[in-house]
C-alpha positions as CSV (number, residue, x, y, z in Angstrom):
1,X,-5.1,6.1,35.3
2,X,-2.7,3.2,36.0
3,X,-3.9,1.5,32.8
4,X,-3.1,4.7,30.8
5,X,0.3,4.9,32.4
6,X,0.9,1.3,31.4
7,X,0.0,1.9,27.9
8,X,2.2,4.9,27.7
9,X,5.2,2.9,29.0
10,X,4.6,0.1,26.5
11,X,4.3,2.7,23.7
12,X,7.5,4.4,24.8
13,X,9.5,1.1,24.8
14,X,8.2,0.2,21.3
15,X,9.0,3.7,20.1
16,X,12.6,3.4,21.4
17,X,13.0,-0.1,19.8
18,X,11.8,1.2,16.4
19,X,13.9,4.3,16.6
20,X,17.2,2.6,17.5
21,X,16.6,-0.8,15.9
22,X,15.5,0.6,12.6
23,X,19.0,1.1,11.1
24,X,19.7,-2.6,11.6
25,X,16.4,-3.6,10.0
26,X,16.8,-1.1,7.1
27,X,20.3,-2.4,6.4
28,X,18.8,-5.7,5.6
29,X,15.6,-4.7,3.8
30,X,16.8,-1.6,1.9
31,X,19.9,-1.1,-0.2
32,X,22.5,1.0,1.5
33,X,24.5,3.7,-0.2
34,X,28.2,3.4,-0.8
35,X,28.8,0.1,1.2
36,X,32.2,-0.8,2.3
37,X,34.2,-3.1,0.0
38,X,34.4,-6.8,0.8
39,X,37.8,-8.1,1.8
40,X,38.7,-11.5,0.2
41,X,40.7,-13.9,2.4
42,X,44.3,-14.0,1.2
43,X,43.6,-11.7,-1.8
44,X,43.2,-14.8,-4.0
45,X,41.3,-15.1,-7.3
46,X,40.1,-18.5,-8.2
47,X,37.9,-19.9,-10.9
48,X,35.7,-22.8,-10.1
49,X,36.1,-25.3,-12.9
50,X,33.3,-26.5,-15.1
51,X,33.3,-30.3,-15.2
52,X,35.2,-31.4,-18.4
53,X,36.7,-27.9,-18.9
54,X,39.3,-26.5,-16.5
55,X,39.8,-22.8,-17.0
56,X,40.9,-22.5,-13.4
57,X,44.6,-23.0,-13.5
58,X,45.7,-19.4,-13.1
59,X,44.9,-18.4,-9.5
60,X,47.4,-15.6,-8.6
61,X,48.9,-15.6,-5.1
62,X,48.8,-11.9,-4.7
63,X,46.7,-9.1,-6.1
64,X,48.6,-6.6,-8.4
65,X,47.9,-3.2,-10.0
66,X,45.3,-3.7,-12.8
67,X,47.3,-1.8,-15.4
68,X,50.3,-4.1,-14.9
69,X,48.1,-7.2,-15.2
70,X,46.4,-5.8,-18.4
71,X,49.8,-5.0,-19.9
72,X,51.1,-8.6,-19.5
73,X,48.9,-10.2,-22.2
74,X,48.0,-9.3,-25.8
75,X,44.7,-7.6,-26.2
76,X,42.0,-6.4,-28.6
77,X,40.5,-3.0,-27.6
78,X,36.7,-2.7,-27.1
79,X,35.2,0.7,-28.1
80,X,31.4,1.3,-28.2
81,X,29.2,4.3,-27.3
82,X,28.7,2.8,-23.8
83,X,31.7,0.5,-23.2
84,X,35.5,0.7,-23.0
85,X,37.9,-2.1,-22.3
86,X,39.7,-5.0,-24.0
87,X,39.6,-8.7,-24.8
88,X,42.4,-10.9,-23.4
89,X,43.8,-13.0,-26.2
90,X,45.2,-15.4,-23.5
91,X,42.3,-17.7,-22.8
92,X,39.8,-15.7,-25.0
93,X,38.4,-13.7,-22.1
94,X,36.4,-10.6,-21.8
95,X,38.1,-9.3,-18.6
96,X,38.4,-5.6,-19.0
97,X,35.3,-3.5,-19.2
98,X,34.1,-0.2,-17.9
99,X,30.7,1.5,-18.4
100,X,31.7,4.9,-19.8
101,X,28.3,6.5,-19.2
102,X,28.0,5.7,-15.5
103,X,30.3,7.2,-12.9
104,X,31.0,5.7,-9.4
105,X,29.9,8.9,-7.7
106,X,28.3,12.3,-8.6
107,X,31.7,14.0,-8.3
108,X,32.9,15.6,-11.6
109,X,36.1,13.7,-11.6
110,X,34.6,10.4,-10.6
111,X,35.9,7.4,-12.6
112,X,33.4,5.3,-14.6
113,X,31.9,2.1,-13.2
114,X,34.3,-0.8,-13.7
115,X,32.4,-4.0,-14.3
116,X,35.0,-6.6,-15.5
117,X,38.7,-7.0,-14.3
118,X,41.4,-9.5,-15.1
119,X,42.5,-12.4,-12.9
120,X,45.2,-11.2,-10.6
121,X,43.7,-7.7,-10.1
122,X,41.4,-6.5,-7.4
123,X,37.8,-7.5,-8.1
124,X,38.6,-10.1,-10.7
125,X,35.5,-10.6,-12.8
126,X,35.5,-12.0,-16.4
127,X,33.8,-14.1,-19.1
128,X,35.4,-16.9,-21.0
129,X,34.3,-19.0,-24.0
130,X,35.6,-22.3,-25.1
131,X,35.2,-26.0,-26.0
132,X,35.6,-29.3,-24.2
133,X,35.4,-32.8,-25.6
134,X,36.7,-36.2,-26.2
135,X,39.5,-37.0,-28.6
136,X,40.3,-33.3,-29.0
137,X,42.8,-31.0,-27.3
138,X,40.7,-27.8,-27.0
139,X,42.3,-24.4,-26.4
140,X,42.8,-23.8,-22.6
141,X,43.2,-20.8,-20.3
142,X,46.8,-20.3,-21.4
143,X,46.2,-20.5,-25.1
144,X,47.1,-17.4,-27.1
145,X,44.4,-16.8,-29.7
146,X,45.1,-15.0,-33.0
147,X,42.9,-11.9,-33.6
148,X,41.7,-10.7,-37.0
149,X,41.8,-7.1,-35.8
150,X,42.9,-4.7,-33.1
151,X,39.5,-3.1,-32.2
152,X,36.1,-4.5,-31.5
153,X,33.4,-1.9,-32.3
154,X,29.7,-2.0,-33.3
155,X,30.9,-1.8,-36.9
156,X,34.1,-3.9,-36.8
157,X,33.7,-7.5,-35.5
158,X,36.8,-9.5,-34.5
159,X,37.5,-13.2,-35.0
160,X,39.8,-15.2,-32.7
161,X,41.5,-18.3,-34.1
162,X,43.4,-21.2,-32.6
163,X,44.5,-24.5,-34.0
164,X,44.6,-27.6,-31.9
165,X,47.5,-30.2,-32.0
166,X,44.9,-32.9,-32.6
167,X,43.8,-31.3,-35.9
168,X,40.9,-29.0,-35.1
169,X,40.5,-25.4,-36.0
170,X,38.7,-23.2,-33.4
171,X,37.2,-19.8,-34.1
172,X,35.3,-17.3,-31.9
173,X,33.7,-14.5,-33.8
174,X,32.9,-11.6,-31.6
175,X,30.6,-8.7,-32.4
176,X,28.9,-6.0,-30.1
177,X,26.0,-3.6,-30.5
178,X,25.7,0.0,-29.4
179,X,24.7,-0.9,-25.9
180,X,25.9,-3.9,-23.8
181,X,25.2,-7.1,-25.8
182,X,28.0,-9.2,-27.2
183,X,27.3,-11.8,-29.9
184,X,29.5,-14.9,-29.6
185,X,29.8,-17.3,-32.6
186,X,31.9,-20.3,-31.8
187,X,33.0,-22.7,-34.6
188,X,35.2,-25.8,-34.7
189,X,36.3,-27.4,-37.9
190,X,37.6,-31.0,-37.7
191,X,40.6,-31.0,-40.1
192,X,41.9,-34.2,-38.5
193,X,41.4,-37.7,-39.7
194,X,39.2,-39.1,-36.9
195,X,35.8,-38.1,-35.5
196,X,35.7,-36.1,-32.3
197,X,33.0,-35.2,-29.7
198,X,32.9,-31.5,-28.6
199,X,30.7,-29.3,-26.4
200,X,30.8,-25.5,-26.3
201,X,30.8,-23.8,-22.9
202,X,30.9,-20.4,-21.5
203,X,31.5,-19.1,-17.9
204,X,31.5,-15.9,-15.8
205,X,33.9,-15.9,-12.9
206,X,34.0,-13.4,-10.1
207,X,36.6,-13.5,-7.3
208,X,34.3,-12.0,-4.7
209,X,30.7,-11.1,-3.8
210,X,29.1,-8.0,-5.0
211,X,29.7,-4.9,-2.8
212,X,26.0,-4.3,-3.1
213,X,24.2,-6.2,-0.2
214,X,21.6,-8.8,-1.1
215,X,18.3,-7.3,0.2
216,X,14.8,-8.6,0.9
217,X,13.4,-6.1,-1.7
218,X,16.2,-6.2,-4.2
219,X,18.1,-9.5,-5.1
220,X,21.9,-9.2,-5.6
221,X,23.9,-12.3,-6.5
222,X,23.6,-15.4,-8.7
223,X,20.7,-15.7,-11.0
224,X,19.5,-18.4,-13.4
225,X,16.5,-18.4,-15.7
226,X,15.4,-22.0,-16.2
227,X,12.2,-23.6,-17.6
228,X,10.6,-20.1,-17.7
229,X,11.2,-19.4,-14.1
230,X,13.6,-17.0,-12.4
231,X,15.9,-18.6,-9.7
232,X,17.3,-15.8,-7.5
233,X,20.0,-17.8,-5.7
234,X,21.8,-16.6,-2.6
235,X,25.6,-16.5,-2.4
236,X,25.6,-19.0,0.4
237,X,23.4,-21.4,-1.6
238,X,26.1,-22.0,-4.1
239,X,29.1,-22.2,-1.8
240,X,30.3,-25.8,-1.9
241,X,27.0,-27.1,-3.3
242,X,26.6,-26.4,-7.1
243,X,23.1,-25.3,-8.2
244,X,22.2,-26.9,-11.6
245,X,19.4,-26.2,-13.9
246,X,18.4,-28.0,-17.1
247,X,16.5,-25.9,-19.6
248,X,15.8,-24.9,-23.2
249,X,15.7,-21.2,-23.3
250,X,17.1,-19.2,-20.4
251,X,20.3,-17.7,-19.1
252,X,22.7,-17.5,-16.1
253,X,24.9,-14.9,-14.5
254,X,25.2,-12.4,-11.7
255,X,23.1,-9.3,-10.9
256,X,24.3,-6.3,-8.8
257,X,21.9,-3.7,-7.7
258,X,22.3,-1.8,-11.0
259,X,24.6,-4.0,-13.1
260,X,24.3,-7.4,-14.8
261,X,26.5,-10.0,-16.5
262,X,24.5,-12.7,-18.3
263,X,25.5,-15.7,-20.4
264,X,22.7,-16.3,-22.9
265,X,23.0,-19.7,-24.7
266,X,21.1,-20.5,-27.9
267,X,17.5,-20.3,-26.7
268,X,16.5,-23.3,-28.9
269,X,19.1,-25.8,-27.7
270,X,18.9,-27.8,-24.4
271,X,21.7,-26.6,-22.0
272,X,22.9,-27.2,-18.4
273,X,23.1,-24.0,-16.4
274,X,25.2,-24.0,-13.3
275,X,26.1,-21.7,-10.3
276,X,29.1,-22.7,-8.1
277,X,31.2,-21.1,-5.5
278,X,33.5,-21.4,-2.5
279,X,32.9,-19.6,0.7
280,X,33.7,-15.9,0.1
281,X,36.5,-16.8,-2.3
282,X,35.2,-17.2,-5.8
283,X,32.1,-17.8,-7.8
284,X,31.3,-19.1,-11.2
285,X,28.2,-19.1,-13.4
286,X,28.4,-21.3,-16.5
287,X,26.6,-23.4,-19.1
288,X,27.3,-26.3,-21.4
289,X,25.2,-28.2,-23.9
290,X,23.1,-31.0,-22.5
291,X,24.5,-33.4,-25.2
292,X,27.9,-33.3,-26.9
293,X,28.2,-32.7,-30.6
294,X,29.8,-35.4,-32.9
295,X,32.0,-34.0,-35.5
296,X,33.3,-36.1,-38.5
297,X,36.5,-35.4,-40.3
298,X,36.1,-32.5,-42.8
299,X,33.0,-31.1,-41.0
300,X,32.4,-28.1,-38.8
301,X,30.0,-27.0,-36.2
302,X,28.9,-23.5,-35.2
303,X,27.2,-22.4,-31.9
304,X,25.7,-19.0,-31.4
305,X,25.4,-17.4,-27.9
306,X,25.3,-14.0,-26.4
307,X,26.9,-12.2,-23.4
308,X,25.4,-9.2,-21.7
309,X,27.6,-6.9,-19.6
310,X,26.2,-3.6,-18.6
311,X,23.6,-1.5,-16.8
312,X,20.1,-2.9,-16.1
313,X,18.2,-0.3,-18.1
314,X,14.6,-1.3,-18.1
315,X,13.7,-0.5,-21.6
316,X,16.9,-2.1,-22.9
317,X,16.3,-5.3,-21.2
318,X,12.7,-5.4,-22.5
319,X,14.0,-4.7,-26.0
320,X,16.5,-7.6,-25.8
321,X,13.8,-9.9,-24.5
322,X,11.4,-9.0,-27.3
323,X,13.7,-8.6,-30.3
324,X,16.3,-11.3,-29.5
325,X,13.9,-13.8,-27.9
326,X,15.8,-14.1,-24.6
327,X,13.5,-15.8,-22.1
328,X,12.5,-13.5,-19.2
329,X,15.4,-11.2,-19.6
330,X,13.4,-8.5,-17.8
331,X,13.7,-10.6,-14.6
332,X,17.3,-9.3,-14.2
333,X,15.4,-6.6,-12.3
334,X,13.8,-8.2,-9.2
335,X,10.3,-6.7,-9.7
336,X,8.8,-9.3,-7.3
337,X,5.1,-10.0,-6.9
338,X,3.9,-6.6,-7.9
339,X,5.7,-6.5,-11.3
340,X,2.4,-6.1,-13.1
341,X,1.8,-2.8,-11.2
342,X,5.5,-1.7,-11.0
343,X,6.4,-1.8,-14.7
344,X,3.5,0.4,-15.9
345,X,4.4,2.8,-13.0
346,X,8.0,2.9,-14.2
347,X,7.1,3.5,-17.9
348,X,4.8,6.4,-16.9
349,X,7.5,7.9,-14.5
350,X,10.1,7.6,-17.3
351,X,7.7,9.4,-19.7
352,X,7.2,12.2,-17.2
353,X,10.9,12.5,-16.7
354,X,11.5,12.8,-20.4
355,X,8.7,15.4,-20.6
356,X,9.9,17.7,-17.7
357,X,13.6,16.9,-17.8
358,X,13.9,16.6,-14.0
359,X,13.4,13.3,-12.2
360,X,12.3,15.0,-8.9
361,X,9.7,16.9,-10.9
362,X,8.6,13.6,-12.5
363,X,8.2,12.0,-9.1
364,X,6.0,15.0,-8.0
365,X,3.8,14.7,-11.1
366,X,3.5,10.9,-10.6
367,X,2.4,11.4,-7.0
368,X,-0.2,14.0,-8.1
369,X,-1.5,11.4,-10.7
370,X,-1.7,8.6,-8.2
371,X,-3.5,10.8,-5.7
372,X,-6.1,11.9,-8.3
373,X,-6.7,8.3,-9.3
374,X,-7.3,7.4,-5.6
375,X,-9.3,10.5,-4.8
376,X,-12.7,8.7,-5.2
377,X,-11.5,5.9,-2.8
378,X,-10.4,8.7,-0.3
379,X,-13.9,10.2,-0.5
380,X,-15.5,6.9,0.5
381,X,-12.9,6.5,3.3
382,X,-13.8,10.0,4.7
383,X,-17.5,9.4,4.3
384,X,-17.1,6.1,6.3
385,X,-15.1,7.9,9.0
386,X,-17.8,10.5,9.3
387,X,-20.4,7.9,9.8
388,X,-18.3,6.0,12.3
389,X,-17.6,9.2,14.2
390,X,-21.3,10.0,14.5
391,X,-22.1,6.7,16.2
392,X,-19.0,6.7,18.5
393,X,-20.7,8.2,21.5
394,X,-23.5,5.6,21.3
395,X,-20.9,2.9,20.9
396,X,-19.1,4.1,24.0
397,X,-22.3,4.1,25.9
398,X,-23.0,0.5,25.0
399,X,-19.4,-0.5,26.0
400,X,-20.0,1.0,29.4
401,X,-23.4,-0.5,29.8
402,X,-22.4,-4.1,28.9
403,X,-18.8,-4.0,30.1
404,X,-19.3,-7.1,32.1
405,X,-21.0,-9.0,29.3
406,X,-18.7,-9.0,26.3
407,X,-20.9,-11.2,24.2
408,X,-23.9,-9.0,24.7
409,X,-21.7,-6.0,24.1
410,X,-20.7,-7.2,20.7
411,X,-24.3,-8.1,19.8
412,X,-25.5,-4.6,20.7
413,X,-22.6,-2.9,18.8
414,X,-23.4,-5.0,15.7
415,X,-27.0,-4.1,16.1
416,X,-26.1,-0.4,16.3
417,X,-24.0,-0.7,13.1
418,X,-27.0,-2.2,11.3
419,X,-29.4,0.5,12.6
420,X,-27.1,3.4,11.7
421,X,-26.1,1.7,8.4
422,X,-22.3,2.0,8.9
423,X,-19.5,-0.5,8.2
424,X,-16.5,-0.3,10.4
425,X,-14.3,-1.9,7.8
426,X,-15.2,0.6,5.0
427,X,-12.6,3.0,6.3
428,X,-9.9,0.4,6.2
429,X,-10.7,-1.0,2.8
430,X,-9.4,2.0,0.8
431,X,-6.1,1.9,2.7
432,X,-5.7,-1.9,1.9
433,X,-6.4,-1.1,-1.8
434,X,-3.6,1.5,-1.8
435,X,-1.0,-0.7,-0.2
436,X,0.0,-2.5,-3.4
437,X,0.2,0.7,-5.3
438,X,2.4,2.4,-2.7
439,X,4.7,-0.6,-2.4
440,X,5.0,-0.9,-6.2
441,X,6.0,2.7,-6.4
442,X,8.6,2.2,-3.7
443,X,10.1,-0.7,-5.6
444,X,10.2,1.3,-8.8
445,X,12.2,4.1,-7.2
446,X,14.4,1.5,-5.4
447,X,15.3,-0.8,-8.2
448,X,15.6,1.2,-11.4
449,X,18.9,2.7,-12.5
450,X,17.1,5.5,-14.2
451,X,16.9,7.5,-10.9
452,X,20.6,6.8,-10.0
453,X,22.7,10.0,-9.8
454,X,19.7,12.1,-11.0
455,X,19.8,15.7,-9.5
456,X,16.7,17.5,-8.2
457,X,17.3,21.0,-6.8
458,X,20.1,22.7,-4.9
459,X,22.2,20.3,-2.9
460,X,20.2,17.2,-4.0
461,X,22.5,15.8,-6.7
462,X,21.5,12.2,-6.3
463,X,17.8,11.2,-5.8
464,X,18.8,7.5,-5.2
465,X,20.9,8.5,-2.1
466,X,19.9,9.8,1.3
467,X,19.9,13.6,1.9
468,X,23.6,14.5,2.5
469,X,22.9,17.7,4.5
470,X,22.2,17.6,8.2
471,X,21.9,20.5,10.7
472,X,23.8,18.5,13.3
473,X,27.1,19.4,11.6
474,X,25.8,22.8,10.4
475,X,25.2,21.4,6.9
476,X,28.7,20.2,6.4
477,X,30.5,23.3,7.8
478,X,31.8,21.3,10.8
479,X,34.2,18.4,10.3
480,X,31.9,16.0,12.1
481,X,30.0,13.0,10.8
482,X,27.0,12.3,12.9
483,X,26.0,8.7,13.8
484,X,23.9,7.2,11.0
485,X,20.7,6.9,13.0
486,X,20.6,10.6,14.0
487,X,22.1,12.1,10.7
488,X,18.7,13.6,9.7
489,X,18.9,15.6,6.5
490,X,16.8,18.6,5.5
491,X,14.4,16.6,3.3
492,X,13.5,14.2,6.2
493,X,13.0,17.2,8.4
494,X,10.5,18.6,5.9
495,X,8.9,15.2,5.7
496,X,8.4,15.2,9.5
497,X,7.0,18.8,9.4
498,X,4.5,17.9,6.5
499,X,3.3,14.9,8.5
500,X,3.0,17.0,11.6
501,X,0.6,19.4,9.9
502,X,-1.2,16.6,8.3
503,X,-2.0,15.0,11.7
504,X,-2.7,18.5,13.2
505,X,-5.4,19.0,10.6
506,X,-7.1,15.8,11.9
507,X,-9.6,16.2,14.7
508,X,-8.2,15.3,18.1
509,X,-9.1,11.7,19.0
510,X,-10.9,10.9,22.2
511,X,-8.4,8.4,23.5
512,X,-5.4,9.9,25.3
513,X,-3.1,7.1,24.1
514,X,-4.0,7.9,20.5
515,X,-3.2,11.6,21.1
516,X,0.2,10.6,22.4
517,X,0.9,8.3,19.4
518,X,-0.2,11.0,16.9
519,X,1.9,13.6,18.6
520,X,5.1,11.6,18.3
521,X,4.5,9.7,15.0
522,X,5.7,12.5,12.6
523,X,9.1,12.8,14.3
524,X,9.5,9.0,14.5
525,X,8.8,8.9,10.8
526,X,11.4,11.6,10.2
527,X,14.0,9.3,11.8
528,X,12.8,6.2,10.1
529,X,12.7,7.7,6.6
530,X,16.1,9.5,6.9
531,X,18.2,6.5,5.4
532,X,15.8,6.2,2.4
533,X,16.6,7.7,-1.0
534,X,15.6,11.3,-1.4
535,X,13.4,10.3,-4.3
536,X,11.1,8.3,-2.0
537,X,11.0,11.2,0.5
538,X,10.0,13.6,-2.2
539,X,7.2,11.3,-3.1
540,X,6.1,11.1,0.6
541,X,6.3,14.9,1.2
542,X,4.2,15.6,-2.0
543,X,1.7,12.9,-0.9
544,X,1.4,14.6,2.5
545,X,0.9,18.0,1.0
546,X,-1.8,16.7,-1.3
547,X,-3.4,14.8,1.6
548,X,-3.6,18.1,3.6
549,X,-5.3,19.8,0.6
550,X,-7.6,16.8,0.2
551,X,-8.5,16.8,3.9
552,X,-9.4,20.5,3.7
553,X,-11.7,19.8,0.8
554,X,-13.3,16.7,2.3
555,X,-13.8,18.4,5.7
556,X,-15.9,20.9,3.9
557,X,-18.0,18.1,2.6
558,X,-18.1,16.2,5.9
559,X,-18.0,18.9,8.7
560,X,-18.9,16.3,11.3
561,X,-15.3,14.9,11.1
562,X,-14.0,18.2,12.6
563,X,-16.3,18.3,15.5
564,X,-14.9,16.8,18.7
565,X,-16.5,13.7,19.8
566,X,-18.3,14.1,23.1
567,X,-18.5,11.2,25.6
568,X,-22.0,10.3,26.5
569,X,-22.9,9.9,30.1
570,X,-22.8,6.4,31.4
571,X,-26.0,4.6,30.7
572,X,-28.0,4.0,33.9
């Protein structure tokens, strides 16, 4: 009796730790919705200089209204089906860009996602392209470039031109596709009388960290693809200590949870990639050629690169990787170890979505598919459970008979397994097989932008966010916001109820401790799952309902599982 009380106390303490400590754990492991903006010390924007090229001489002392900053410099408009913004002719910067097809929230009047902003405005974030070299005065951050047109569209490229006092003519030809990829063609013609040495470079500067937290399951921050490997770099890793990567083929940039900026150098030419930063103040990703280019009088050199600025749409990233030959461009999404499972699941889920037109419906169909595929495994698991349940009384008797001789007890139990032809691990093996599939599905729903702001039914307008309705404030009628860890929405409550009936259908275990655990587990899971995206909870509820149906069917085949286990009398 005392032993049972001790076990119950231990279980109660562990349950309390899980219940109240889970929000802190989940904040680190799982992306949180609508995080608070990061405050930058002093409000300063600073660009970390690339060695040999110094585009960092324009750090403002105070942040100003973005529209005022944009109006201070000459610009070329950017207009594509998915992008709106402008090119800053001062310094040849892409520093004004919004994603016109993605809104900040699900509200009808929500502004579009702003990706790039000019230096001097809040959230300064821009790309710059230029040259450095010996014997040449290359255009700098204050250089005003001349533009061949006033609008950059998929059908109207723009060429920027600047002439150096040392006799070189610099050109940057910019074009953009219908999505998010810019093509950058940098040319320098030596119209002087002496040879020069030049090196093209490009950089992406951001004045602050992403508002999306870097998570164990979803990398956010600096990224560099070098020598065929993805380097997911933490913000702290680049603060004060530059991270450098020598490679032929690859790219460098910054990844947010759903958005990406990436500098893509010529994939055939050796380059030096770099990630730099200062603690919480500014960060810079850049590249330059591994070797300078010698340019004789009367000659010119052209260097082609690309710049991606947009949403991490899975199919689009794959398309750029295949058609443009960008090495491991799909690694912009942190698929992790289970990418070989996750990507097929995504493509099937996306196909279902296009088939039914509702992402929640697609998740339900995907769950049904997975459960059907795993049904043979579940049958074997239930058969093993039935066999183990049949021998449990005999096993209890052996445990009582040899309770003072553990070695003999184990020998007799193994002998019993052999005689009855049962395997105690057979019931666990199917669960182990399912773990990679379940985790892969979780990552797919967690990482892909395709579920972002997708409605389901009724009040569920965003499957990527937690359930917004909770009975604690009468479903929003009361002007009261419950604490995060008890703000249980309707969908998590349904999850708890479905799990309750699932456990209720199981035969009652012999052990009292197990009964206590099973009685409280559904309601603990209700609290634990509440901060998750509704899409994940829809999957779990559907899986529970299918499990109940599956249990009903399998209990008909294995009626011994429903019979209560009777304790045998102690062996004499």
